[in-house]
N, C-alpha and C positions, 0 to 999 in steps of 0.2 A: 314606397314609404320613405320619408326623409327623416334625418336625425340631426339633432342639435347637440354638439358635444359640450355639455355643461361642465365637464371635469377639467377642461382645458383652462389655462389662466385667463383667456379671453374666449368668449363663445365663438365657435366656428360652425358655419352651415356648410355641409357637403352636398353640392348639387348632384342629384342622381344622373348618371349617363343615360342617354337615349339615342336611338337611331332616327334620323330624319330622312325621308325620301328627298332626293335631289331633282328639282325641275331643271331640265337642260334646254328649254325652248329657246333661250336668247343667244344671239351672237354677241351682243354688247349689253352690259348692264351698267346703267348710269345711276350713281348713288348721290342723290341730292338734286332737287329740281329748282334751284335758283337760276339766275341769268345764264351762268355757264352750263348748268345741267340741262335745262330745257333746250338750249341751243344745241348741245352735244347730242341729245336724244333725237331731236328733229333732223339734224344733219346726218346722223348715222342711219336713220330710217329712210330718209330720202335717197341715201346712197345704196340702199338695198338690204340693209341689215335688219334682223329681228331684234328689236330693242325693248328692254324692260327699264322703266324709270321709277326709282324708289324715292319717296319723299316723306319726311317725318311729319310735316304739318298737313293741314286740310286743304291746301290749294297749291297750285304751281306758281313759281315766280320768286320764292325765297325772299330776299331782301327787298325786291320790288313790291311784294304783296303782303307776305306775312309780317314783314318789318316796316311796311308803308314808307319806303324810301322816298318815292314820289318825284325823283329827279334823275335825269339821264346825263352822264358826264363822259367825255372823251368818246362820243358816240358817232363821230364823223368817220366811220369806217365802212368799207364795202360789205356786201353780203347781208346777213341776217339783221344787223343793226339797221340798215336802210329799210329792209322789208318790214321790220317791226314798227318803226316810226310811221311808215306809209300806211300800214293797216290801222294803227291807232288813230292817225289823223282822219282816216276815212270814217271813223266812229265818233268823231268830234271828241276825242279823248286825249288830245295833246294841247298844251298851252305854251305857246312860244313859237319862234321862227326856226326854220331849218331843221337840222337833225341833232343839234348839240345844245347843251345847257337849256333843256326844256323840261317841263313837268308834265305829268300824265295822270290819268284817272286809274287808281289801283284796281277797282272792280272790273273795269274794262280790260285791264291788263290780264287779270285772272282768267276771264272768259276767253280772250283771244288766245292765250297760251294753251288752254284746254282744247280749243278748236283746232289749233295747228298740230298739236300732238296727236289728236284723234285722226285728223286728215292724213298724217304721215304714217299712221299705223303703229304708233308707239303704245306699248302696254304700260299703263300708268297704275302705280300703287300708292295711294295716299295713306297717311297715318301708319307708315311703315318705317321702322328704324333699323339700320344695320347694327347688329349686335356682335358679329364675329366674321372672320374672313376664312375662306377655305383655300388651302394652299397645297400644291404638289411640288415638294422641294422648295425652290425659291420662287416658283410661279404662283401668282394669284389666279385661281380658277373659279372662284365663286364667293358668295357671301351668305351669311345667315341673318335673317331678320326676325324682329319681334313685332307683333301687331295684334289686333283683336282676334286674328285667325291663329294666334299662337306662334310658335317658333317654326320657321320655314327655311329651307335651303334652296339656293338658286345658283345655277352654273352658267357661266358665260365664257366665250372665247377671249374677250377683253373686258376689263372692268375700268370704269372711269370714276375717280373720286372728285365730285363737285359738291362736297358737303360744306365747303367754306372753311371749316375748321380742320380739314384733313383727317377726319375720323377714320376713314377706311385705311389710308396709308399707315396711320398709327397702329391700328389693329393688326395690320399685316407685318408690322415690325420694321417699317421703313423709317429712317432717321428724319428728324424734323427740328426746326427752331421755333421759338415762341417769344414774341416781344423783342425788346432791346437786347436782353440776355436771359440767362436761366432764371433770374429772379422775377421775370415778366413785368417790367414796367411797360404795360401795353397801352396802345391807343384807347381812349375812352369809348364806351358804348353810349348809344342814344336811343331813347324811346320816342319814336315818331308818332304823330297822332293826326287824325282828320278833325277839323273844326268847321263849324258853320257860324255865320254872322248875319246880321240884318242886311248889311249893304257893304260888299267888299270894296266898292268904289270909295266909300268913306274911310277905308283903311289903306288906301293906295300908298301912303307914305311909309307904311310898315311892311309892305309885301314886296318880295323880290320882283323887280321889273314892274311893280304896280305903279311906280312914279315915272315910268317912261324908259324905253330901251336906250335912249340916247343920253340919259342922265349921267354926267361925268362922275358923280358921287356914287360909285358902284355899290359900296357897302353902307351907304347912308341908312337904308331901311333897317339894317341890323342895329346900328347905333340908336336909332329912334325907338325901335322896339324895346331895346334894353332899358332905355331911359323911362319908357312908360311902365315897364315891369317894376323898376325901382320906385317910380312915383306911386305905384300901388302897394309898396311896402315889401316887395319881393327882391331877392338877390339870386337869380338863376344860376345853376351850376355851370351852364354854358354861357360864356360871356359874349357870344355872337349869335344870339337866338335868331331864327329865320322862319318866315312864313313864305310858302310857295303857293301861287294860284293854281287851282285845279280846274274847276268849272263853276261858273256863276258865283254863288256865295260860299262855295266849298274851298277850304284852305288846308294845306298840308303844313304841319308845324314840326320843326326840329328845334327844340328849346331847352334841352337838358344834356348833361354829360354824367356818366358814371365812370369814375377814374380807377385805374389800377386793377381792373377785374380780369382774372384769368378765364378766358372763354371755355376752357376745358374743365372748369370746376363748377359742377352743377349747383352746389349750394351757394357759391359766390354769385353766379349768374341769377339765381332765384332771388337772392337778397337785392341785387342791383335792379332787377325787374320791378320788385315791389316798391323800392324807393323811387324809381323813375316814374312809374305810373302815378304814384302819389304826388310827385312834384309837378308833373304835367297838369293834373287837375287843379292843384293849388295855384299854379301860375295863371291858368285860364280864369279861375274864380277871381283872382286878384285883378286881372285886366277888366273883367266884367263889372267889378265894383266901381270902376272909374266912371261908368255911365257913358253918355255921349255915343260915339261910334262903336264903343265896346259893349254897349248894353246887351245885345243879343248874342254875344260870343259864347259858344258852348262846345264841349267835346262830343263828337259823334262816335269816334272809336279810337282806342289806342291800339298799338301794334300787338299782334299775337306773340311775336318774338322780338325781344329787344335787339336793336341793330348792333351788330358786331363788326368792328373795323379790323380787328387784329387777332387772328387765331394761329393755328399751326401753319408753318411753311414747310412743306415736305421736301426733302432732299431729292433733287433730280439729277439728270446726267449733264446738266449745266445749271449754274446758279446765277441769276441776274443780280448784279451788285451795283453799289453806288457809282463806281467808276463807269459802268455801262451807261447809266442814266446821264451822268455829267458829260460823257464824251460822245454820246450819240452812237452807241455801238451798232454795228451791222453784222448780220449773219446770213449765210446761204440758206439756212432752214428757218428763216423768220416767218412766223405765223401772224404777227401783227406789229405795227409800228405804234408804240405808245407815245403820247404827247403830254399827258396831264402832269401838272406840277407835283413836286414832292409836297405832300399835304399831311403833315403830322399834327393832329389835333393835340392840344395841350395835355401833357401827362398829369398835370395837377391844375386845380382851379386857379391857383395864384399866378400861373404862367400865361403868356399871351395865347389867345384862342387858337392860333395857327402858327406853324413854322415850316419853312422849307429846309431847315437844318443846314443852311448855307449852300445848298445845292441848286443850281440852275439847270433845269432839264433841257437837253437837246433831244429831239425825237429819236427814239432808240428802238431797236428790234428785240422782241421776245422770241427766242428760238424754240423750235419743237422740242429740243432736248430738255428744256426746262419744264416740259409737260409730261415727261416720262420718268417714272420712279427710278431711283438709283439703286436701292438695296433689294428690290424684288423685281420680277419680270411680269409682264402682262397687265401692269397697272399704269394708267395715265391719270393726270389730274388737270383741272382747268379752273380758272377763277382765282380768288385770292389765296388759295392754298398751294399754288405752284412754287417752284424752287426760286427763292430770292432772299436777299437780306432785308433788314428792317427798313432801310432808306428806299431801296428800289420798290419794295412792297407798298410804301406810302404813295407811290405814283401809279403803279399799274393796277391797284386794287379796285379802281372804279369800274362800273358795270359795262361801259363800252368795250373795254379791253377784255372783260370776262366773257362777253358774248363772242368776240373774235377767237378767244382761246377755246371756248366750247365748240365752235364750228370746226376748228382745227383738230381737236381731240376726237370729235365725232367722225369726221371723214377718215382720219388715220386709223381709228379703231375699226371702222367698217372695212377698210381695205385689209387690215391685218387679219380680221376674222375671215373674210372671204378667201384669202390666200393662205390661210393656216400659218401665219407668221406672228411674231411678237411685235408690238409697236416699235421697239427700237430697231427692228429689222426693216422697217418701211421708210423709204426716203421721202422727205417732204415733197419733192418734185412729183412723186407718184400721187400722193394724197392731194396736193394742190390741183392736180389735173381733174379731180372729182368735183371741185368746187362749183364749176358752171352747172353741173347736174343738180346740185343740192340748193343752189340759190334761185329763188323765185324772182321773176321779172316784175 
């Protein structure tokens, strides 16, 4: 029986204590099935670990699928990046050349990731959110989840936080940073959407690469699309709206921004989601009203999860900083060499759509130490929640780097679990030696 203390100055609900049986089947528990998470889970499983993959939403892929990102950046890396593009291309699910700056079909991505996880033996749990962390002293030894099955406890030798927003690390008490500073001027969020049209060829001038790969006016499609939206009487919140080709007359749209939203504030994210979805539909209706090539334009689906660029950055045993990015830092325990530019989307609508904050990137290393939690043991992280400052994060946050980080976290966690060590006790040279085993030809 529960009680509500009405006598208190403000009502307090006391949650009753309960005992939960702990399932200890897994060697490695991966929390979050976005680009870093699915890669970590598959890599750890291929390396011989029993892996449990926990995901809040109803599909694998995170920003690729639930957020309908639709575009692969800084993807010219070895390993799972190459495998993923090859397998998607075999399904006619890639639009573009090579392995970088290409768009993909989100539904094909969902299916492929499911098949790869099942083939590797990963135990997948969808609609499952991490609600608490189990610790033994300073060591993270498991997590507690909430789902339709109720509250459940899971134990693993190593835990990997790939939630994007660093939820697990925060629950464990690990330090973190958010946005530019404590007041969180954060990069804006975007609600992506799938659209259809009568004839995509008639819209070539407004679609990325639609007017030719060799066109010297690289961003002309954005300027022309913005002009058409304004001709329709709209002033989009994102001043560089973009259409990406997917397949036939299917288009992926990124045409809005939600500014200054703290990704860890559920109420604020909800409000941003409602505004963004309304704006997307309004902008598409406006374009359709212009007639001509826009006549058949319509929304097929908006993203289940608004796209988040900027969440918690968990403190690690190394922090990737602005100087690393600008100087091209090198590390003996480098897990990936990032090359993407510093890409800070405008913090307000009035500012320029993008800024590199005056930093020119030289290809730089992200070390394994940045993927290992500083304030607790037994916890790794991969993806945009690794240890870095605001400027460095604006470069490494793209999904090609997230995949490479996930691969590194997966093999390191597998080796730590099999040898009964903690991740920070595993040398990267040992983990790197496992990569040929987990990478498919």
